[in-house]
ZAMARGU-4260 file (C-alpha; in steps of 0.2 Angstrom, whole numbers, plus 5000, padded with zeros to 4 digits):
<rodrens>
0) 5001/5001/4999 | 5015/5014/5004 | 5022/5006/4987 | 5005/5014/4979 | 5004/5031/4987
5) 5023/5034/4984 | 5019/5030/4965 | 5006/5041/4969 | 5012/5056/4975 | 5029/5055/4964
10) 5015/5054/4950 | 5007/5071/4956 | 5023/5078/4955 | 5028/5075/4939 | 5010/5081/4930
15) 5012/5099/4943 | 5031/5101/4939 | 5028/5098/4920 | 5040/5084/4917 | 5048/5085/4900
20) 5045/5068/4893 | 5027/5068/4903 | 5021/5080/4891 | 5030/5078/4876 | 5022/5060/4875
25) 5005/5069/4880 | 5004/5082/4865 | 5011/5070/4854 | 4995/5056/4860 | 4985/5073/4857
30) 4989/5079/4841 | 4989/5059/4834 | 4971/5057/4842 | 4963/5074/4836 | 4970/5073/4819
35) 4961/5055/4818 | 4946/5061/4823 | 4945/5078/4812 | 4949/5064/4796 | 4935/5051/4803
40) 4923/5063/4807 | 4927/5070/4790 | 4922/5053/4782 | 4909/5047/4796 | 4896/5061/4796
45) 4892/5063/4778 | 4893/5043/4775 | 4881/5044/4790 | 4868/5057/4780 | 4870/5048/4765
50) 4865/5033/4773 | 4850/5040/4781 | 4842/5052/4766 | 4847/5040/4752 | 4838/5023/4746
55) 4847/5011/4740 | 4848/4991/4738 | 4860/4986/4747 | 4857/4999/4761 | 4852/4989/4774
60) 4866/4979/4772 | 4879/4992/4772 | 4871/4998/4789 | 4870/4982/4797 | 4890/4981/4792
65) 4895/4997/4797 | 4884/4993/4817 | 4897/4977/4815 | 4912/4986/4812 | 4911/4994/4829
70) 4918/4979/4835 | 4932/4976/4826 | 4947/4971/4834 | 4959/4987/4836 | 4973/4973/4835
75) 4966/4965/4817 | 4967/4985/4812 | 4986/4987/4818 | 4989/4969/4808 | 4981/4975/4792
80) 4988/4992/4792 | 5005/4984/4797 | 5004/4972/4782 | 5000/4987/4769 | 5013/4998/4776
85) 5028/4986/4777 | 5041/4986/4767 | 5035/4972/4757 | 5018/4981/4756 | 5005/4987/4745
90) 5009/5004/4751 | 5027/5000/4759 | 5036/5013/4747 | 5026/5027/4756 | 5039/5023/4772
95) 5024/5026/4784 | 5026/5012/4796 | 5031/5014/4812 | 5026/5034/4810 | 5013/5045/4816
100) 5005/5043/4801 | 5003/5027/4802 | 4996/5026/4819 | 4983/5040/4813 | 4977/5030/4798
105) 4975/5014/4811 | 4963/5027/4822 | 4954/5031/4807 | 4950/5016/4803 | 4944/5011/4820
110) 4934/5026/4824 | 4925/5028/4807 | 4911/5013/4810 | 4908/5019/4827 | 4906/5040/4821
115) 4895/5035/4810 | 4885/5022/4818 | 4881/5035/4832 | 4878/5050/4820 | 4867/5039/4809
120) 4857/5034/4824 | 4853/5053/4827 | 4850/5058/4809 | 4838/5045/4805 | 4827/5052/4820
125) 4829/5070/4814 | 4826/5061/4796 | 4807/5056/4801 | 4803/5077/4805 | 4811/5084/4791
130) 4807/5071/4776 | 4792/5079/4772 | 4796/5098/4772 | 4813/5095/4763 | 4803/5083/4748
135) 4791/5097/4747 | 4805/5110/4744 | 4812/5101/4732 | 4830/5102/4739 | 4844/5092/4731
140) 4850/5078/4741 | 4866/5087/4745 | 4857/5103/4752 | 4847/5089/4762 | 4861/5081/4767
145) 4869/5097/4773 | 4853/5103/4781 | 4851/5086/4792 | 4872/5087/4798 | 4869/5107/4801
150) 4853/5103/4813 | 4859/5089/4819 | 4878/5095/4825 | 4875/5094/4843 | 4871/5077/4843
155) 4886/5075/4831 | 4896/5082/4842 | 4892/5065/4854 | 4895/5054/4841 | 4914/5062/4838
160) 4918/5062/4858 | 4914/5044/4857 | 4926/5043/4843 | 4940/5052/4851 | 4938/5043/4868
165) 4942/5028/4857 | 4955/5035/4847 | 4964/5040/4863 | 4962/5025/4874 | 4968/5013/4861
170) 4984/5005/4861 | 4984/4988/4853 | 4983/4994/4833 | 4995/5009/4838 | 5009/4998/4847
175) 5008/4988/4831 | 5009/5002/4817 | 5020/5016/4829 | 5031/5004/4837 | 5031/5014/4852
180) 5049/5023/4849 | 5054/5035/4858 | 5053/5054/4854 | 5044/5047/4838 | 5028/5037/4839
185) 5026/5035/4859 | 5009/5040/4864 | 5000/5039/4882 | 4994/5024/4880 | 5009/5013/4872
190) 5018/5021/4887 | 5008/5015/4901 | 5010/5000/4894 | 5030/5001/4894 | 5031/5009/4909
195) 5021/4995/4919 | 5031/4984/4913 | 5046/4992/4918 | 5040/4994/4936 | 5039/5012/4935
200) 5024/5014/4941 | 5025/5033/4946 | 5027/5039/4928 | 5014/5027/4923 | 5001/5033/4934
205) 5007/5050/4928 | 5005/5046/4911 | 4988/5039/4917 | 4982/5056/4924 | 4987/5063/4909
210) 4976/5053/4899 | 4960/5055/4910 | 4962/5075/4911 | 4964/5077/4893 | 4948/5065/4891
215) 4940/5075/4903 | 4945/5093/4895 | 4940/5090/4878 | 4922/5084/4882 | 4920/5099/4895
220) 4928/5111/4881 | 4914/5103/4868 | 4901/5103/4881 | 4904/5119/4883 | 4903/5126/4866
225) 4885/5116/4862 | 4881/5126/4878 | 4885/5141/4873 | 4878/5140/4857 | 4863/5132/4864
230) 4860/5148/4874 | 4867/5161/4861 | 4849/5155/4851 | 4840/5162/4865
</rodrens>
């Protein structure tokens, strides 16, 4: 029990003293996850809206596959991305393996189905209210999509936050394609796993505190922006 309290006290000191190694890892983790979130949202939101407003033959099957991919094992995603980006793979010439870019690619693949599925649920409910009005106005499909995305923007933020939580907490795929290289691809989750294995519980706990703090801070910031916008409308 004493070792635990010693580790906690050292972890707090590392955080409040702005330990350079700890904050370098934290900034890299945040940069990778936010970049992946932006890219995934750009893909997932229009896809969710398209599945809402357009009827086509394989629509139900596409939605079912999208929902199933929410449970896609991250290590499998990491393995597939590794094979694609390896020297003998089809994209090996790009030299992206063991770089932050490879980590972003893996995170995007993991969180796109999650964001798209949650966004689709929100957009589908909104579409039932907007369907007759938009059809009567004879607007284009693009205008329908843009209208839904704009009016459901606060609900879409919830989907984005779910994607961010999944991305920043990912370790398996990131470890495979990033390699956990010091000062290059080491992020919070892989660093926590490494330091725990080495017995460096103080640094591992410090990284854990920062990880929790980043997740909470981003959620609070998004909630505050959403609340400010809502109050501004009144």
